[in-house]
C-alpha positions as CSV (number, residue, x, y, z in Angstrom):
1,M,-0.9,13.8,-1.3
2,I,-1.9,17.2,-1.8
3,W,0.2,18.8,-4.7
4,Q,2.2,21.4,-2.2
5,Q,3.7,18.8,0.5
6,A,4.9,16.1,-2.6
7,I,6.5,18.9,-3.8
8,E,8.4,20.6,-1.1
9,D,8.9,16.2,-0.1
10,Y,10.2,16.2,-3.2
11,K,12.8,19.4,-2.9
12,F,14.5,18.2,0.1
13,Y,14.7,14.7,-1.4
14,L,16.6,17.0,-4.1
15,K,18.8,18.7,-1.6
16,I,19.9,16.3,0.9
17,E,19.8,13.2,-1.5
18,R,21.2,15.1,-5.0
19,G,22.9,17.5,-3.1
20,L,21.5,20.2,-6.1
21,S,22.2,23.7,-6.0
22,S,18.8,26.0,-4.1
23,N,18.4,27.5,-7.8
24,S,18.4,23.9,-9.7
25,I,16.0,23.3,-6.8
26,D,13.3,26.0,-7.2
27,S,13.4,25.9,-10.9
28,Y,11.8,21.8,-10.4
29,G,9.3,22.9,-8.6
30,R,9.0,26.3,-10.3
31,D,8.1,23.2,-13.2
32,I,6.1,20.9,-11.2
33,N,4.1,23.4,-10.4
34,K,3.3,24.4,-14.4
35,L,1.3,21.3,-14.5
36,V,-0.3,22.1,-10.9
37,T,-1.4,25.4,-12.6
38,F,-2.9,23.2,-15.7
39,L,-4.4,21.6,-13.6
40,N,-6.7,24.1,-11.2
41,A,-7.0,25.9,-14.9
42,N,-8.8,23.5,-15.8
43,K,-10.8,22.0,-12.7
44,L,-9.6,19.1,-12.5
45,K,-8.9,16.9,-9.0
46,N,-6.0,14.8,-10.0
47,S,-3.5,14.0,-7.3
48,P,0.3,13.8,-7.4
49,V,-0.8,9.8,-6.5
50,D,-3.1,9.7,-9.2
51,I,-2.7,11.8,-12.6
52,Q,-2.1,9.5,-15.4
53,E,-0.7,9.9,-18.2
54,D,-3.6,11.6,-20.7
55,V,-3.8,14.2,-18.6
56,V,0.2,15.2,-18.4
57,Q,0.1,14.2,-22.4
58,H,-2.5,17.0,-22.0
59,F,-0.4,19.3,-20.0
60,I,2.6,18.6,-22.7
61,Y,0.6,19.4,-25.7
62,E,-0.5,23.0,-24.0
63,I,2.9,24.0,-22.9
64,A,4.6,23.1,-26.2
65,K,2.0,26.1,-28.2
66,E,4.6,28.3,-25.9
67,L,7.8,27.0,-24.9
68,N,10.6,25.8,-27.1
69,P,11.5,22.0,-27.7
70,R,14.4,22.6,-25.3
71,S,12.4,24.6,-22.5
72,Q,9.6,21.4,-23.2
73,A,12.4,18.5,-22.7
74,R,13.5,20.1,-19.6
75,I,10.0,19.6,-18.5
76,I,9.0,16.8,-19.1
77,S,12.5,15.5,-17.8
78,G,12.1,17.1,-14.0
79,L,8.4,15.4,-14.2
80,R,10.0,12.3,-14.6
81,S,11.7,12.5,-12.0
82,F,9.5,13.9,-9.6
83,F,7.3,11.1,-9.8
84,D,10.3,8.7,-10.2
85,F,10.8,9.9,-6.6
86,L,7.0,9.4,-6.0
87,I,7.5,5.5,-7.4
88,F,10.3,5.4,-4.9
89,E,8.7,6.6,-1.8
90,N,5.8,3.7,-2.9
91,Y,3.2,6.3,-3.4
92,R,2.5,5.1,-6.5
93,E,3.4,2.4,-8.9
94,T,3.4,3.8,-12.6
95,N,5.5,7.2,-13.9
96,P,2.7,8.6,-16.1
97,L,5.6,9.9,-18.4
98,D,7.0,6.7,-18.9
99,L,5.9,6.8,-22.7
100,I,6.4,10.4,-23.4
101,E,8.7,10.8,-25.6
102,A,10.9,14.8,-25.1
103,P,10.6,16.8,-28.0
104,K,13.9,16.2,-30.2
105,I,16.8,18.9,-29.6
106,G,19.9,20.0,-31.5
107,R,22.8,20.6,-29.4
108,K,23.1,24.6,-28.5
109,L,26.3,25.9,-28.5
110,P,28.0,28.5,-26.8
111,D,28.3,31.8,-27.6
112,T,31.8,33.3,-26.8
113,L,34.1,36.3,-27.2
114,S,37.1,36.9,-28.6
115,K,40.0,38.1,-26.0
116,D,40.0,41.5,-28.2
117,E,36.1,41.2,-27.1
118,I,36.7,40.7,-23.2
119,D,40.1,43.1,-23.0
120,L,37.3,45.8,-24.8
121,L,34.7,45.1,-22.5
122,I,37.4,45.6,-19.2
123,A,38.6,48.6,-21.3
124,T,35.6,50.3,-20.9
125,I,35.0,49.9,-16.9
126,D,35.0,53.4,-15.6
127,L,37.4,52.9,-12.4
128,T,36.4,56.2,-10.5
129,H,33.5,54.7,-10.2
130,P,32.7,53.3,-6.4
131,Q,32.0,49.6,-8.7
132,G,34.3,50.7,-10.7
133,E,37.3,47.8,-9.5
134,R,35.1,45.2,-8.0
135,N,33.4,45.3,-12.1
136,K,36.5,44.8,-13.3
137,T,37.7,42.3,-10.8
138,I,34.0,40.4,-11.8
139,I,34.9,40.0,-15.1
140,E,38.6,38.5,-14.9
141,M,37.6,35.9,-12.9
142,L,34.8,34.6,-14.5
143,Y,36.9,34.9,-17.8
144,A,40.1,33.5,-16.1
145,C,38.9,30.7,-13.6
146,G,35.9,29.7,-15.8
147,L,33.4,30.0,-12.4
148,R,30.0,30.4,-12.7
149,V,27.8,33.1,-11.8
150,S,26.6,31.0,-8.6
151,E,30.3,30.5,-7.8
152,L,31.1,33.9,-8.2
153,I,28.6,35.4,-6.1
154,N,29.4,33.0,-3.1
155,L,33.2,33.4,-3.5
156,Q,34.7,34.0,0.0
157,L,37.8,35.3,1.5
158,S,39.1,32.3,3.3
159,D,37.9,30.5,-0.5
160,L,41.1,32.5,-1.6
161,F,44.7,30.3,-1.5
162,L,47.0,33.1,-3.8
163,D,49.9,33.1,-2.1
164,E,50.1,28.8,-3.4
165,G,47.8,30.0,-6.6
166,Y,44.3,28.8,-6.3
167,I,41.0,29.5,-5.1
168,R,38.6,27.4,-3.7
169,V,35.4,27.4,-5.2
170,L,31.7,25.2,-4.3
171,G,30.0,23.3,-7.3
172,K,27.6,22.1,-8.8
173,G,26.2,19.1,-5.8
174,N,28.3,21.6,-3.1
175,K,31.1,20.3,-4.3
176,F,34.4,21.6,-4.2
177,R,37.3,22.4,-6.2
178,L,40.9,23.9,-6.7
179,V,40.7,26.3,-9.6
180,P,44.1,27.8,-10.4
181,I,44.5,31.5,-10.3
182,H,46.8,33.3,-12.9
183,Y,49.1,35.9,-10.8
184,T,47.7,38.6,-12.9
185,T,44.0,37.9,-11.7
186,S,45.1,37.4,-8.0
187,E,46.8,40.9,-7.9
188,I,43.6,42.5,-9.8
189,L,41.1,40.7,-6.8
190,V,44.0,41.8,-4.4
191,I,43.5,45.6,-5.4
192,Y,39.7,45.6,-4.9
193,I,39.9,43.8,-1.9
194,N,42.3,46.5,-0.4
195,T,40.4,49.4,-1.7
196,S,37.0,49.0,-3.1
197,R,35.6,46.2,-1.3
198,N,37.6,48.0,2.6
199,N,35.5,51.0,2.2
200,I,32.2,49.2,2.4
201,N,30.1,48.6,5.4
202,V,29.9,45.1,5.1
203,H,26.8,43.3,6.5
204,K,27.3,40.7,9.3
205,E,25.5,38.1,7.7
206,D,28.4,39.0,4.8
207,E,31.2,39.9,6.3
208,D,33.3,36.6,4.4
209,I,31.5,37.2,1.1
210,I,34.1,38.6,-1.2
211,F,32.1,40.4,-4.1
212,L,30.0,43.0,-2.5
213,N,27.0,45.8,-3.3
214,R,27.7,49.6,-2.3
215,R,25.2,48.5,0.6
216,G,27.1,45.7,1.5
217,K,25.6,42.7,1.2
218,R,26.2,39.9,-1.3
219,L,25.5,40.6,-5.6
220,T,22.5,38.3,-6.6
221,R,23.1,36.4,-10.5
222,Q,20.5,39.1,-11.7
223,M,23.5,42.1,-11.0
224,I,25.9,40.2,-12.4
225,F,23.9,40.2,-15.6
226,I,23.1,43.8,-15.5
227,I,26.7,44.4,-15.6
228,L,27.2,42.9,-18.5
229,K,24.7,43.6,-20.5
230,D,25.3,47.2,-19.8
231,L,29.3,47.0,-20.8
232,A,28.4,45.2,-24.0
233,L,26.0,47.7,-25.0
234,K,29.1,50.7,-24.0
235,I,31.0,48.7,-26.8
236,N,28.3,48.1,-29.0
237,L,28.8,44.0,-28.8
238,K,25.8,42.9,-30.7
239,K,26.5,39.3,-29.1
240,K,24.2,38.2,-26.3
241,I,26.2,38.1,-23.3
242,G,25.5,37.2,-19.6
243,P,28.6,35.8,-17.1
244,H,28.2,31.7,-18.6
245,T,29.6,33.9,-22.2
246,L,32.9,34.4,-20.4
247,R,32.7,30.7,-18.7
248,H,32.6,29.1,-22.4
249,S,35.4,31.9,-23.9
250,F,37.0,30.1,-20.6
251,A,37.1,26.7,-21.2
252,T,36.9,27.5,-25.8
253,H,40.7,30.0,-25.6
254,L,42.5,26.7,-23.3
255,L,41.1,24.2,-26.1
256,K,42.3,26.1,-29.0
257,N,46.0,26.6,-27.4
258,G,45.8,23.2,-27.0
259,A,44.5,22.0,-23.5
260,D,43.8,18.4,-22.9
261,L,39.7,18.3,-22.8
262,R,40.1,16.1,-19.3
263,I,42.3,19.2,-17.5
264,I,39.2,21.5,-18.9
265,Q,36.7,19.4,-17.2
266,Q,38.4,19.5,-14.3
267,L,38.6,23.6,-14.0
268,L,34.7,23.7,-14.9
269,G,34.0,20.9,-12.1
270,H,32.0,19.2,-14.5
271,E,31.0,16.1,-13.6
272,S,31.0,14.0,-16.9
273,I,33.6,14.3,-19.9
274,T,30.2,14.5,-22.3
275,T,29.6,18.2,-21.0
276,T,33.5,19.6,-21.3
277,E,33.1,17.7,-25.0
278,I,30.4,20.4,-26.8
279,Y,33.9,22.6,-26.7
280,V,35.0,20.0,-28.8
281,H,32.5,20.9,-31.0
282,L,32.5,24.4,-30.9
283,D,35.9,24.4,-32.3
284,K,36.3,21.7,-35.0
285,S,39.6,22.5,-36.0
286,Y,40.6,21.0,-32.4
287,L,40.0,17.4,-33.4
288,Q,42.7,18.1,-37.0
289,K,45.2,19.7,-35.4
290,V,45.0,16.7,-32.6
291,V,45.0,14.2,-35.8
292,E,47.6,16.2,-37.3
293,K,50.2,16.3,-34.3
294,Y,49.1,12.4,-33.0
295,H,49.0,10.3,-36.1
296,P,51.2,8.3,-37.5
297,N,50.8,9.5,-41.1
298,S,51.5,12.2,-40.4
299,Q,54.7,12.1,-39.6
């Protein structure tokens, strides 16, 4: 079995069996290809079937010189999953990463913005610019609905149930969830659709997509990052921000205002409550408030 065939089979498995997004699948593929590049650079002829622990260990040692512990851990985890797949398909009997430990990494707390900082970002947008209303709506949707950037760029007109106060979001694992949308955000969204978007010659393949570039095609993830980066520069914001910053801010602000962690989990589309619990670590005052409110001694 050659590497590229094994990688393609694995990516197909990730898509069909595990329902991962294209971005996640591509990330797994890139990490495995790093190992292939290492083998080629060192003129090693190991195949996916016969590669052993010592070769993989050497590869991990080399990438550790350039990558931070978090990136190393991700690659090790991805490779372990890849070889587990080969074992499942009866190509191998053992996993060469079974005895290789990932580096210890601390839990990275996400950056957040205050409500005032978000308002300032929005106020900086030039609404006379052809893409002004669109950019304002993008920030409103990311913050007010807590969307991932992939969920935002794939949002469709047919996903809007504004009279009922909901939008339908396609999240990780190709799972849909309903997310409440506040009426003020809903009004901003309708204004964008009825003005800026309706003045665009929409590309046929993207007729149902909400957020479009000036050529009538759906926006890329990179474009959303650029929009936010430019606005942050204009207000001299010292924080490094991206679309996920607004999602983190959405969750953190809900928590600070007393929202239940399980509800936040549902709104964010987290499969595990453990993922959502990072916001408790971000705002430790939440724990104190819970004890003060519910413990008998506090009455």
